[in-house]
Structure formats: C-alpha cells, structure tokens
N, C-alpha and C positions, 0 to 999 in steps of 0.2 A: 619641517614643511616641505612638500614636494612641489616641483614645478608643474604648472598647469599644462596638460597636453590634450590636443583634440583626439578624436577617435583614430585608431591605428590605421596606417596606410602602408602599402608595400615599401620595403626598405629602399628600393630604387628611387622613390620619390622624396626621400628625406633630405632635401637640399637645406632644410633648416639646420641640420647638423653642420653643414658647411658654413653657414652663417655664424653659428656658435663657435666653430673652430677659428674662423677669421677673427672674431672678437677676442678670443682667448689668446691668439697670437699677436694681438695689438698691431694689426696691419694698419699703417697710416691711411687716412682718407685719400690723400693724393695718389698713393700707390694703387689703391683699390680702383680709383677712377681711371688712371692711366693704363693699367695693365689688365683690367677686367671690364669695366663699363665701356671704355672707348672702343676696344676691338669688338666686343660682343654686340654692342648696340649698333655697330656698323653693318651687321648682317642683314637686317630687314631692308634698309634703303638700297644696299647693294643688290640684294636678291630681287627687289622690286624693279630696279633698273635692268637687271639681267633678264628677268622674265618678260619685261615689256619690250625689250629689243630682240629677244631670241624667239619668243613664242607669241602666238595670237591670244593674249590673255584678256581681250576685251577691255582695254584701257581707254576706251572712248576716243580712239584715234590719236592719242598723244604721240608727239614726236620725241626724239631722243633728248633734245634740249629741255623740253617741258618735263619729261620724266626725271632728268637730272636735277632740275630746280625743286620738284616735289620731294625727291629723295634727300636732297641737301637740307631742306627745311625740316623734314621729319627727323633726320639725324640730329640736327641742332636741338630740336624740341626734346628728343630723348635725353640728351646730355643735360640740358637745363632742368628738365623735369626730375631727374634723379636727385638734384640738389634741393629743388622745391619740395619734393616728397619727403626727403630727409629732414628738412626744416620743419615741416608739418608734424612729422613723427616726433621730433625732439620737443617742439612746443606743446603739442597736445599731450604727450606723455608726461612731461613735467607738470602741466596744469592738472592733469588727472591725479597724479601722485600727491600734489598739494591738497587737493580736495579730500582724497581718501585718507591721507595722513592726519589732516585736521579733524576729520570725523573720529579717527582712532584716538587722537589726543583727547577729545571731549569724552569719549566713552571709557578710556583707561587712563587713570591718573599716573603721571610719570613716577617711576620707582627705579632703584638701581638695576632691576631686571627688565624694566620697560623704558626704553630710551625716550627722550623728549622729542617733541615735534621736529625741532631743528636737526637733531641727529638722524631721525628717520628720513627727512627730506634729503639730507646730504647723502645718505646711503642709497637712496632710490633715485637719484638724479639720472636722467637720460643724457648721455653724452652724444654729441653730434656724430662722432665716429661710429658709435653703435647704431644710431639712427640711419646713417648712410649705408652701413653694412646691410641692414634690412632692406633699404630702398634699392640697393644694387643687386642683391641676391634674388629678390622676389620676381623680377621680370625675366629671369634667365630662360624659362621655357618659351616665352614669347619671342625672344631673340633667336633661339635655336630652331624653332618651328618654321622660321622663314626659309630654311633650307628646303622645305617641302616645295618651294617654288621651282625647284629643278624638275618637278613633275608638272607637265602642262595640263592640269586638270583642276578647275576651280572648285569642284565639289570636294575633292580630296583635300585641297589646301584649306578650304573653309572648315571642314570637319576637324582636321588637325589643329587649326587655329583656335577653334572653340575649346578643344580639349586643353590646349596650352594656356588659354586664358583662365580656365577653371583651375588648372594646376598652379598658375602664378598666384591667384587669389588665395588658394589653399596654403601656399608657402608663406605668403604675407601674414595670414591668420595664425598658422601653427608655429612660425618662428618667433612671433612677438614675445611670448613669455620668456624664452631662453635668451634671446638677444638683448631684451630690455631688462633682464634680471627680475622678472615678476614671479614671486613665489606663491601668492594666494591664487587659487584656482578661479575664483570669481573675478579678481582683478585681471587675470590673464585673458579670460573670455571676453570681458568688457572691452579691454584695450584692443584685442584682436578684431572685434567687430568695428570699433572706431577706426582703426587703421585700414581695415578692409574697405570701409566706405570712402576714406580719403584716397586710397589707391584707385578705386573705380572712378571717382571724380577726376583724378589726375589723368587717368587713361582716356577718359571721355574728352577732356580738354585738349589733350595732345592730338587725338583723332580729329577733333573739330578744327584745330589749326591746320592740320594736313589737308582736310577736305576744302577748307577755305582757300588754301594755296592752290589746290587743284582747280577750283572754280576760277581763281584769279588768272592762272596761266592759260586756261582754256578760253576764258572770256577775252583776255588780252590778245590771244592769237586770232580770235574771231574778228 
C-alpha cells in the first residue's frame, strides 16, 4: 500500500518531508520545542514590535509598552498552542484509528495474515512526539512571513501573510499521512481534513486572544 499524497506541489514547498525526516530521526519533543518552535515563533511578535516602533504601520496609536504587552501575549499563545494542537492531533488521531480499525475488524475476521484489532491499534497509535512534529512544522511559513514586516507596506504584508496561511494549511494537510503513518488513501485524506479544521480553529483562537489583549491594553490606556 502507498502513502496517501495530495496533488503535486513545487518541491520547494515540501516541508512535509522535513516533518517526516524529523520523525525518522526520533528528535525529542523537548529539543524540537527549544531549538525550533521557541526561536521561530519569536519572529512574529518581534517583527510586530519592530514594525510598530520603526514604521507608521497604523497600529491605532499604540505606544511601545502596549506593543510589548501584545507581542508577549501573542508569543506565549504561540508556544502554548503548539502543545494544545499536538494534543488534539494525538487524541483525534487515535480516536479515528480506533473507529476505523473496529470497522475493519467487523468486516475482516482475524487470521494469521490479518492481525486482530488490538494489534492494528497498537501499530497505528499516534505518538505525542509525532503529533508535536506535525504541529511544529505546519506554522513555519507563518513564522517566516513575519519578516515581511521589514517592508513598510500593509498591502504587501497582507498578501504575503495570506499566502503563508494557505501554505501552512497545505503543509498540515499534506504531511498528515506520512507523519502519522497513515497508509490508506481514504484515511489520509479524512485525517488531513480533520486536522486542517483543528488547525484553523486553533489559529482563530490564538488571534482572538491577541485582539482581546489589544483591546484590553488600549482600553486600559484610555
């Protein structure tokens, strides 16, 4: 059986191969967090603060202290969200595998060639390390696109940001089969869409928290 893959994309966009390589190298979650997530996720809040202090980016008249508070909250939300997203990926992945394997067990009576339900579930279990690898790799374009804030043009920044969001969602969808070791094409597509939805909800929650903080610091200053 072949791993499920989405339609072909340019080789330069294949960050899912990086995620698969990290999983194969057995990189510990702590190392991935400290040396990948922590530095890269610091780019957006740092660039937000830089752009707000160096350029007129129409930040509603925020002062440096207010921008520092918003940037700090957003940074903390990014770090926490990486673990929350990984937990959702692990939990939903294992739940989906149990449902699908139970269905297979009902349709195919166990034989020496067809493992039992328990063996199947054990072979297809989603580890937290694999789930965190997927959660850490997928937002990479969103972290890197924040460097566009060196350009004092909101139209360019918004365009690049939209492209980066689409690319991050694509990586989350396309890397799901290989990172979570899904061989059936139907399972891979289904799990990809499930995790894609989870990722969008998580991103929306993080942005909501950021704007909530924005409103709080501006209202407090007023």
